[in-house]
N, C-alpha and C positions, 0 to 999 in steps of 0.2 A: 840536672848535673851532667857534666860532660862524662866522656868514658874514661878519661885519665883521671879526673877526680874519683869515679867512682872503684877504679883499679888499685889507687893510693889508699883509699878507705878500706877497701877491702883488704889489701896487705896490712894495714895497720889491726885492723880486727884479728885477721890471721894469728897475728904475733901476740895479741892480747889472748887470743883463746888458749894457745899453746901454754902461755904464762899464766892460765888460771885467773886472768882479769876479766873475765865477762861472766855476767849472771845472765842466763837464758831463760824468758818464759816469766809470765804474770805470777806463776804459782810460786816460784823462787824469790820474787821479788815483794810480795805482799807484806812479809815479816821481816822483810830486811832492814839492819838498823845500823849498819857500819857506814863507813866511808864510801861513797859513790861520787863521780865527777861527770857522766855524761849518761844520759838515758835516751837510746834512739827508740822510736815505734813508727807504727805505721795503722793506718785504718783505725783511727781512735775512737772506739766503741766507748760505752759507758764503762765496761769492766776496766779498760785499759786506762782511761782518764782518771779512774778512780783508784786503781792502783798507784798511778802516778801522783796523784795528791796525798796518798797515804804513806809513801814512802818516808821513814824517819832518819835520812841520812845524817851523819855527823858532820857533813861538809856541805857546802852549798853546790848543787850541782845543775847542769844544763839538761833541758829536755827538748828533743827535735824532732818533728814527726817528719818523714821522710814517703815519698811517694811509694806504693806498693813495689813497684819494678825496681826501684833504685834501694830500697831496702831488702828486697829478696836478692839483689845482685851482691850487697855487700856484705850480707850476714851468710848466705848460702845455707839456711838453716830452714827445713821444710816445716810449714804451719807454724812458723813463730812470727808474733806481731810485736815482740818488746824484747831489748837487751837493755843490759847497763854496765858500764865500766866502772872499774874500781881503781884505775890507775891514772893518775893527773896529766903524766906528759904525754900519754897516748889520745887520751881524751882532748887535750888542747891540740894536738895536730889535726885530729878529725874534725874538730870543730873549726879551726881553720881553713881545711880544705872544703868542707860545706859551705862556710860564707864565702869562698873564692878568695882569701887573703895569702893563698900560697900558688904559685905557679908550677 
């Protein structure tokens, strides 16, 4: 991804964090069963893949694997490998940016 895309995604994630729309870490997602729209992760270990497959979200959600550098840049959270968003509008914008649909 380009630096511009990464910065825009980082901005959306910062807004989502401040609004309380981000769930951080696999421990917090293990038993999560409410609305989710986007799961971002890096370094897909067996534990991460297992957590993603067991999420019982009440909505359909996208799960996207990012390269470690890109994930670390946009999340800015130490030792984190997975986050989830529970806001549809922000999730849709981030998905568009990752796919390169937004300039």
